[in-house]
Structures are given as structure tokens and as C-alpha cells.
C-alpha positions as CSV (number, residue, x, y, z in Angstrom):
1,M,-0.1,0.0,0.1
2,K,2.9,2.6,1.0
3,R,4.3,1.7,-2.3
4,I,1.1,2.7,-4.2
5,I,0.9,5.7,-2.6
6,Y,5.0,6.9,-3.1
7,I,4.1,6.1,-6.7
8,F,1.1,8.4,-6.8
9,I,3.0,11.3,-5.0
10,F,6.0,10.7,-7.6
11,A,3.6,10.8,-10.5
12,V,1.8,14.0,-9.2
13,I,5.4,15.8,-8.9
14,F,6.4,14.8,-12.3
15,L,3.1,16.3,-13.9
16,S,3.4,19.3,-12.1
17,A,7.3,19.8,-13.2
18,C,6.1,18.9,-16.7
19,K,3.4,21.7,-16.9
20,K,4.3,24.5,-19.0
21,D,3.8,27.9,-17.6
22,P,1.0,29.8,-19.4
23,S,3.1,32.8,-19.5
24,G,6.2,31.6,-20.7
25,G,7.5,33.0,-23.8
26,I,4.9,35.8,-23.8
27,K,6.2,39.3,-23.9
28,S,4.5,42.7,-22.6
29,H,3.7,45.5,-25.0
30,E,2.9,47.7,-22.2
31,R,4.9,50.9,-22.7
32,A,3.1,53.7,-20.0
33,I,4.2,56.0,-17.4
34,E,2.8,55.0,-14.4
35,A,3.9,57.6,-11.7
36,V,6.1,60.7,-11.7
37,T,7.8,62.3,-8.6
38,L,10.0,65.0,-8.4
39,G,13.7,64.7,-7.4
40,E,15.1,66.9,-4.8
41,G,14.8,70.7,-4.8
42,L,11.6,70.8,-6.2
43,V,8.0,70.7,-4.0
44,Q,5.5,68.4,-5.7
45,V,2.0,69.4,-4.8
46,G,0.0,66.2,-4.7
47,P,0.4,62.9,-6.9
48,A,0.9,63.3,-10.4
49,V,-2.2,62.8,-12.8
50,V,-1.5,60.3,-15.6
51,D,-3.7,60.6,-18.8
52,R,-3.1,57.2,-20.5
53,A,-5.3,58.1,-23.6
54,N,-3.4,61.1,-24.3
55,A,0.2,59.9,-23.0
56,K,0.7,63.1,-20.9
57,V,1.5,63.4,-17.4
58,T,1.1,66.6,-15.5
59,V,2.7,67.3,-11.9
60,R,2.0,70.4,-10.3
61,V,5.1,72.3,-8.6
62,L,5.1,74.7,-5.4
63,M,6.7,78.0,-6.9
64,Q,8.9,79.5,-4.1
65,D,12.0,81.6,-4.3
66,G,14.9,79.8,-6.1
67,T,12.1,77.3,-7.8
68,S,13.8,76.7,-11.5
69,F,12.6,73.9,-14.1
70,E,16.2,73.9,-15.5
71,N,17.5,71.0,-14.1
72,V,14.8,68.7,-13.1
73,K,15.7,65.1,-12.0
74,P,12.2,63.2,-12.1
75,N,11.8,59.8,-10.9
76,I,10.0,58.0,-13.6
77,Q,7.7,54.7,-12.9
78,T,6.8,52.7,-16.2
79,S,4.8,49.7,-16.9
80,Y,6.5,46.2,-16.3
81,K,9.5,45.4,-17.8
82,S,9.7,48.7,-20.0
83,T,12.4,51.0,-20.1
84,V,12.4,54.9,-20.4
85,S,14.7,57.7,-22.1
86,P,15.5,60.0,-20.7
87,A,16.4,57.8,-17.7
88,S,14.5,58.0,-14.5
89,G,16.6,60.3,-12.4
90,E,18.4,61.8,-15.3
91,A,18.5,65.6,-15.5
92,V,16.3,67.3,-17.6
93,N,15.6,70.9,-18.8
94,F,11.9,71.3,-19.0
95,V,12.4,75.4,-19.6
96,A,13.3,74.7,-22.9
97,G,10.1,72.9,-23.7
98,N,7.8,75.2,-22.0
99,N,7.7,73.5,-18.9
100,Q,7.3,70.2,-20.9
101,A,9.6,67.2,-21.8
102,T,9.1,64.1,-24.4
103,Y,9.9,60.9,-22.4
104,T,10.1,57.6,-24.9
105,V,8.9,54.5,-23.6
106,K,9.9,51.2,-24.5
107,S,7.9,47.8,-24.2
108,E,9.5,44.5,-23.8
109,T,8.6,43.7,-27.4
110,G,10.5,46.9,-28.5
111,E,7.7,49.0,-29.4
112,T,7.6,52.7,-28.1
113,R,5.6,55.2,-27.1
114,E,6.4,58.9,-26.5
115,W,5.0,60.6,-23.5
116,T,4.5,64.4,-22.5
117,V,5.5,65.3,-19.1
118,E,4.4,69.1,-17.8
119,L,5.3,70.8,-14.9
120,V,2.4,72.9,-13.8
121,P,3.4,76.0,-11.7
122,F,1.6,76.1,-8.6
123,T,1.4,79.1,-6.1
124,E,0.0,78.7,-2.5
125,P,-2.1,82.1,-2.2
126,L,-1.6,82.1,1.7
127,L,2.2,82.2,1.6
128,G,3.5,85.6,2.6
129,T,2.4,88.4,5.5
130,F,-1.1,89.9,5.6
131,S,-2.2,92.9,7.5
132,V,-5.6,92.5,9.4
133,N,-8.0,95.3,8.1
134,A,-11.3,94.8,9.3
135,L,-13.5,92.2,11.5
136,I,-17.2,92.0,10.0
137,V,-20.0,90.2,11.5
138,Y,-23.4,89.0,9.5
139,G,-25.8,88.1,11.8
140,G,-29.1,88.1,13.5
141,T,-32.2,86.3,14.1
142,G,-34.9,86.2,11.2
143,P,-33.2,88.1,8.3
144,E,-36.1,87.3,6.2
145,Y,-37.7,89.7,8.5
146,G,-35.0,92.3,8.6
147,G,-33.4,90.9,11.7
148,G,-30.1,90.6,9.7
149,G,-27.2,92.8,9.6
150,V,-23.4,93.2,8.2
151,V,-21.8,95.2,10.9
152,N,-18.4,96.2,11.2
153,M,-17.2,95.1,14.9
154,V,-15.2,98.1,15.6
155,D,-18.2,100.3,14.7
156,K,-20.1,99.4,18.0
157,P,-17.3,100.4,20.7
158,W,-19.8,100.8,23.2
159,V,-20.4,96.9,23.4
160,W,-16.7,95.7,23.9
161,P,-14.0,96.3,26.4
162,A,-12.2,100.0,26.1
163,T,-9.0,98.3,25.8
164,G,-8.6,94.9,24.4
165,G,-11.9,94.6,22.0
166,P,-11.9,93.7,18.3
167,A,-10.1,97.1,17.8
168,A,-6.8,95.4,18.9
169,E,-6.6,93.0,16.2
170,L,-6.4,95.8,13.6
171,D,-2.7,96.3,13.7
172,N,-2.0,92.4,13.6
173,T,-0.1,90.8,10.9
174,L,-0.6,87.3,9.9
175,T,2.6,85.5,8.2
176,F,1.7,82.3,6.8
177,T,4.9,79.7,5.9
178,Y,5.1,76.5,3.8
179,T,6.2,73.1,5.8
180,G,4.8,70.2,3.2
181,V,2.4,68.6,1.2
182,T,-0.2,65.7,2.9
183,A,-0.7,62.5,0.6
184,E,-3.8,64.0,-0.7
185,G,-1.7,66.9,-1.9
186,N,-2.7,69.7,0.3
187,T,-0.1,71.9,1.6
188,T,0.7,72.8,4.9
189,G,2.4,75.4,7.0
190,T,2.4,77.7,10.1
191,V,0.7,80.8,10.8
192,M,2.2,83.7,12.8
193,N,-0.3,85.6,14.5
194,N,1.6,88.9,15.4
195,S,0.1,91.1,17.7
196,G,1.1,94.3,16.5
197,A,2.4,97.5,17.9
198,D,0.0,97.6,20.9
199,G,1.0,94.3,21.7
200,L,-2.7,93.1,22.3
201,Y,-5.0,90.6,20.8
202,A,-8.6,91.1,21.1
203,D,-10.6,89.5,24.0
204,F,-13.7,89.1,22.6
205,Q,-16.3,90.1,25.9
206,Y,-19.7,91.7,25.2
207,I,-19.8,94.0,28.2
208,L,-23.5,94.9,27.8
209,N,-26.3,93.0,29.9
210,P,-25.8,90.3,29.9
211,A,-22.0,90.3,29.5
212,T,-20.8,87.6,27.6
213,D,-17.5,85.9,26.5
214,V,-17.8,85.3,22.9
215,N,-14.3,84.1,22.5
216,N,-15.7,80.9,21.1
217,F,-17.3,82.5,18.1
218,Y,-14.4,84.9,17.4
219,R,-10.8,83.6,18.1
220,K,-10.5,81.8,15.3
221,I,-6.9,82.4,14.2
222,P,-4.6,81.4,16.9
223,K,-2.7,83.8,19.0
224,G,1.1,83.7,18.5
225,Q,1.9,80.4,16.3
226,G,-0.6,77.8,14.8
227,T,-0.9,75.7,11.8
228,W,-2.9,75.0,8.8
229,V,-3.7,72.9,6.0
230,H,-5.3,74.2,2.9
231,D,-7.6,71.4,1.7
232,Y,-8.2,71.9,-1.9
233,N,-10.7,69.6,-2.5
234,A,-13.0,71.4,0.2
235,N,-11.5,74.7,-0.8
236,K,-11.0,75.3,2.8
237,I,-8.3,76.5,5.5
238,I,-8.2,74.5,8.3
239,F,-6.4,76.1,11.3
240,T,-4.9,74.5,14.4
241,F,-4.0,75.8,18.1
242,A,-1.7,74.7,20.2
243,D,-4.0,72.9,22.2
244,G,-5.7,70.9,19.4
245,K,-8.6,73.0,18.5
246,T,-9.5,73.7,15.0
247,S,-11.2,76.3,12.9
248,T,-12.4,76.1,9.4
249,A,-12.3,79.1,7.1
250,S,-12.7,79.9,3.2
251,F,-10.0,82.0,1.9
252,L,-12.0,84.6,-0.2
253,S,-10.6,87.1,-3.1
254,A,-11.9,90.5,-4.1
255,G,-15.3,90.4,-4.7
256,T,-18.7,90.6,-3.4
257,V,-20.6,87.5,-1.3
258,D,-24.3,87.4,-1.5
259,L,-25.4,86.4,1.9
260,G,-29.2,86.4,1.2
261,N,-32.3,88.6,2.0
262,G,-30.9,91.7,0.3
263,K,-27.3,91.4,2.5
264,S,-23.9,91.0,1.0
265,K,-20.3,91.6,2.2
266,T,-17.6,93.2,-0.1
267,I,-14.1,92.5,-0.1
268,T,-11.6,94.6,-1.2
269,D,-8.7,92.2,-1.4
270,N,-8.9,89.0,0.5
271,S,-11.0,87.3,3.8
272,F,-10.9,84.7,5.9
273,S,-14.6,84.0,6.1
274,F,-16.0,81.6,9.0
275,Q,-19.5,80.1,9.5
276,L,-20.9,80.5,12.6
277,N,-23.4,78.5,14.6
278,G,-25.4,80.9,16.4
279,T,-29.0,80.4,18.1
280,D,-32.2,82.2,17.2
281,D,-33.5,84.8,19.7
282,W,-36.8,86.5,18.8
283,N,-36.9,88.0,22.1
284,N,-34.0,90.3,21.2
285,I,-34.4,90.5,17.5
286,Y,-32.8,93.6,15.9
287,S,-30.4,94.1,18.9
288,D,-26.7,94.2,18.9
289,Y,-26.8,91.5,21.5
290,D,-28.5,89.3,18.8
291,K,-26.0,90.0,15.9
292,F,-23.1,89.3,17.9
293,V,-23.9,86.9,21.0
294,K,-26.9,85.0,20.3
295,R,-27.0,84.4,16.3
296,P,-23.8,85.3,14.7
297,R,-23.7,83.8,11.1
298,V,-20.8,84.5,9.3
299,Y,-17.4,85.9,10.6
300,F,-15.2,87.9,8.0
301,I,-11.6,88.7,8.8
302,D,-10.5,90.8,6.0
303,V,-6.8,91.2,5.2
304,K,-4.4,92.4,2.4
305,K,-1.2,91.1,1.5
306,Q,1.7,93.2,2.1
């Protein structure tokens, strides 16, 4: 019986060894670029976009002081058993081709296809220093009944402390620096909120009756240093404070924002816009208390790049 078992095992091994590899002798016709990452000296924003149908790859590059496309050494990943020329990591002058370069990918079978790799200059609009010009609130219960208003906070000095109210922010500067890019292609960095000549940050205290601390609504950019992420998919700026608290803004360019019910906000240069979650207070409709404390809706920090 044992002998029969041994013969059976030997036969299985022999037949398996004689079985032909179904892929044997088949060569790959693939001649594609699958991914591109930039070499040292350039900051790539997000993964490269590969358009196989048109044999084109686009790569966004963060433009900073000293950024040059003359001596770029891209890392080129190609399909199985293919080769590429110029070689991966070889220096290429993209300036000579209007920020484009042609790569030839050869398959294992010897067939070739030309690919265009384009470097797309990308400018992060946040980088640099901004002066704080105004703090504007759109708020109020029942805006459809005239309860909403767009109010410059410093135009209501009687509702804030004489020292350290919203006016303390108007000599502040916000300096944004770049630190990196996330795997999703979102830029990140630090923000330095400088308190200006008066050395003060606003302490948002509503001093009329009932006196109320409203820093939870209006302290949206960290005092001193914080961090930021520019989420391009959501078109949002996410600020993170030292204690881990976050706030989310839209970064708006010059123009007019329609707030509905006949109200609008004009932006001269740029503005950080924060959506607020107040609570309707029909007993105090039309009052400053309602607009600033109970039902603030949108908070604008108007800034201008220096």
C-alpha cells in the first residue's frame, strides 16, 4: 500500500514539473508611464495626474524663491519590463520645452510610445504676510424679516471693552509659511499671528447686559503661532491651535459675497470667512446682542497682503 502511495506522489510531482508556464514566452507590450515624482529641489503638490489616453503626465510644482525647471531629475515609474528615455533620475531642462519634456517608453517587445511630462507651476495664495484690516460679522435672527445685519465690529465700540476689544486686532499681521504637502496633495504650514505695535490680541467680551464671553465665536485664528492645512478638495483652510482646537475658513478673493435677504459683503482684497452656529433669539431680534452674541452667522477677517 505504501508503495502505491509513493508512486502516486511521484507521478503528481512529475506531471507538475512537466506542466508548461502559461505565460512562458509571452512578452509585455506595455509602454506607459505610471507615476512621476520630482527629485530634490522641487516641491510636488499632490500625486502626478496620468492621462493614459493622451500619453501625458502633469505634475503640480509649488513655486518658491529659487524654484527652477532647468535641471529637474524626475523619478519615472513605467510599466512592467519597460524602459524609459531619458532615464529615470536623469537631469532634464523643462524650461526649453515650455515646462514640458518628452519621454520615450519602450516595451519589452521593443515597441515605443512618446509621453509628455508637464510641470505646472502652482502658487499657494496663503504664503506671505497679511495685515488685518477689518472684523465683520453677518448675524441676526430672522434676516427674512429684517433681523440680519452686516456689522463692522469696531463700529460698535460701546459693546466691547475699551482696551482689548476687536480694535486690538487691527494692527496684527498674519504670516503664513510652508512646511509640506499631505498625501492628498494639500499644502500645510505655520501661521504666526503677530500682535502688532500695541502687543494686544482681542479678548472678545460683550460687556452689555448680559455680559458674555464670545471668544468661542471670534477667536478663529490662533494667537501667536498655529498651523494650517489648505484642503483643495473642500476649498477650505483649517487652522489648528496649540491645544489641538481647530477652526475652518474659506479664503476669499476680492468680490461681493451674497448673504441672502438683500444682504451682501464686499471684499476689497482677501478675507477669511468662518461659518458660525448661533441660536435664534426672537426676544432680542434687531439688537447688537442678537447679532454678536446669540445669532452670529458668518465672521469675516478682512486682510491685505503686504
